[in-house]
N, C-alpha and C positions, 0 to 999 in steps of 0.2 A: 501314123505317128510322125511327128517333125523331128529332124535332127539338126542340131546346130553345132557348128564347129567354132572351137574358140578363135579369136583373132589372132591369137600367138600360139602355135602348136609346133613340135617337131625340131628339127636339127637346128641349133644354135650355130653360130659363128665358129665358135672353137671347134665343136664337132666336123663341121663341114670341112674346116680347113685339114682336119686330122686324116679325114676320108680321103680328100682330093689328093694329099701327101702319099697316103697309102697305094691309092690306085697308080699313081704316077711310077712310084717306087716298085711295083710288083711287075711293072712292064721294063724296067730297068734292071731288075735282078732277078736271077733265077730262084734265088732262096733269100727271103727276108723273114725276119724274125721282129715280134713285137714283144716287148718287155712286159708281158701281162696283157690283158684285153684292151684294145686300142681304145674302144669306147664301152659302156656298160648297154651293150645291145647284142643278146646272143645271136640272134639271126644275123646280123651284120656282121660280125666276127666269124661266122662260118661262112659267110659267102666271100669274106676277104681270104678265109683259108683255102676254098678252094682255089683261089688265084696265086696262091704262093705265100700268104702272109701265115708265118707261123708263132703260135703264141709259145713262149718262153719266159718262165719265171725268173730262172735262175741265170743270171748274166755269166756266171762261172762255167756253165755247161755248154756256152757257145762255142765254136772253133774259132781260133785266131783267123783274122782276116773276115769275117762276120759281118752284115751290115743288119743292125737292129733299129728298132723304133722307140722313142720315147712317148708312151701314150698321152692321152689330150691331159690326163689328170696330173702329170708332170712326175719327176723323180728328185731324190735328193741328190747333192754334190757327189757323194760316194759312189753313186753309180756311174757319173762321168769319169771319176778317177779311175775305177777299176776298168771301164771298157778302154780307157787310154792303155793303161799298162798290159791289157790282153789283145790289143790291135783290134777290138772291135769300133767299126764304124757307126756312129751314132745319128740317125734322123729324128731332130728334135720336133715332135708335134704337139709338145706342151702346149696348152691354150694360152695366149697371151694375157688373159685376165687373170688365170693360175699364177703365170710368171710375176704377174704384177703383186700378187700376195707373198709369193717368196720372197719378193725383194722389200716389200714393207715389214714384213716380221724379222727379216734380217737385220734390217735399220734400225728398228725399235731395240733389238738386243744390244748392238752396237752402241746405243746411245743410253745403255743401262737401264732399260724397262724390263719390267716381269711381262712376258708376253703369253697371253692367253688366246687360244685358237678356238673359236665358236664352230664346232665341226663333229663329224662322227667319228669316233678313235680307230673305227675299224676300215675307214674308208682311205683309198690309196694318196686323194689329194692332199687330206687333212695330215696324214702321215708325211707327206711330200713337204708340207709347209715348214712343219716340226724339224725335218732334217735340215732345211735351209737356214735354220737359226743354231745348228750345232748340236740339237737334240733339248736345247735349253728352254723351248716353249712348251706349254700345256695344252692339251686337247680338253676342251670343255664341251659337253653335249648340252648340259643342264645345270643350273645353279646348284644343285645338289651335289654335284661332283666335285664342290670347292667346301664342302663342309669340313675336308681334313687338309686343307691348304691353306698355308701361311701367306697371306696377301701381303706384298711388300708395300712400300709408299709410293712408288712409282709404278703405274700399270699401263700396259696398252694391250688394247684387243684387235684382232683380226679375226676375218670370217672365211671358212670354205664357201666358195663362190655359189654353191647351191642352198645356202641358207635362206631363211626367212627373216624378214623385218622384225617381226614380232618376238622371235628367237633371241634376236640381237637387243631389242629394247629391254626383255626380261633378263637377260644377263647383264646387262649394262646396270639396269636398276639394282641388281643383287650384289655389284660389285663397287658401286660408286660410295656408299657409305662407309666402306673398311678402307679406302685409301685416300691418300692427299693429292694425287694426280692423274688423272685418268685419261689416256689418248684412244679415241675409238676410230679405227680405220674401217668404213664401211665396205668391204670388199666383195659383197654381194654383186654378182654382176647383172648389168642391165637387162640382159636377156632372160636372166633368172626371175628378176623382179617384173618384168612385163608378163612372162608367161603364167606366174601365180596370180597377179591383179587380172588378167584376161580370163583365166579360171573362176576365180571367185565370182567376176560378173556373170559369167555363162552359168555357174553352179546356181546363182539366184534366179536364173530366168527357166530352168529347166526342172524335171521330175527325178532325172538320176543322170550321173554323169559317167561316163566310160574315161577311164585314164590310158593309155596306151605307153608303154615302156618298158625297158628291162627291169627284173625284178633285184638287179642289182643297182639298178639307178637311182641314186639319191635324190636327185632332181624330182625324179617322176614318182617316188614315194611322197615327196614333200607337197606335189599338185594333189594327189589323192587326199594328203592331210588337210590342206587348206580347203578343198572342196567340201569334204566332210563338216569342216569348222564352219564353216557357211551354212549348214543344216539339212544339206542334200546328200542322199546315199551316192557313194561313190566306189567303182569298183575298178581294181587296178590289174590289167591284163596285159599279157605281151603279144598276143595274137588274136586274129577274129575268130579262131577256133576255140578259144575260151569263152566266148559269149554264152550267157546262159538266159534261155528262155524267161523265167521266172523273175529275172531283174526288170523284165520291161512289161510285165502283167500290169494293165492298168494305166500304162505309162503314155501321156499325151506329147511330152517333148523330153528327147533323151540329148544330151550334151556330150561331146567328144572334144578331149585334149590329149596332147602327147608329149613325153618330155623331150629334153634336149638331143637325146640321142636316136630318136625314133625316125624312121625314114618314111617319107611320103608315101610310098606304096604299102607300108604297114597300116598307115591310116585311112587310106581310101579302102583298104580291104575291111576294114572294121565297119566304114561307112555303108559300104555296098551290103554288107552282110546284114547290118541293123535295117537296111531298107529291105532286104529280104525276109527277116523275120517280122517288121512291123506289115509287110504285104501279108504275109501268111497269118497274123494274128486278126487283121479286118477281114481278111477272106473268111 
């Protein structure tokens, strides 16, 4: 069985930056907090926990003088204000590409546009984008979400960084006939686009694709979706232990790709396990 790895897989710049900040901060502080999981990878978050990074969703529960990290997904202005009031020092690990969306969305609101955020309403990144508009933006996951929305004359669209270009095209196509002025800021990050395109190329070359990443990782779920849309069975797993023999029955080529929060060691473990399973089947 041949195993092929996607050209772009694993940690992106924003995740690597956040983890490097956390590694350095845990060496400098006896107790360090993260305002929510630093990234969407359970194994990495658990490892950081053993190094002293404590996940705390409620900033108000932190003691005065605490040091806390803003996770890679970003946070709204109210978090920074509350931290200042409570004497909590913030280390900002917001991905620079996410921060760019914050600035764009806020700018559009200031210029009088109705702002739509293409994203997952339950995802902290999308929620943070809305917070930076003072709650004036609307998260739209699918054009169906617009059925009961009164679109104004001037509309601007921004994107959660892990969305797909196809989803953006669909939303723009649905909005355009109903407005007089539409500005589209394609804020999908380059790493996301490259990873998705590489996964599609891989999917077309193999019989099955294994997608590695946290189950709460939006970009990893997107990879599984684009691989399946390419017509290739795709299985989303977090660890090598979740691989199933039946997925590989009769398979000559298996592809491996991974989300932006997936460490290299997780990818290597899956590839090694696939080699073992392939050897056992051929034997």
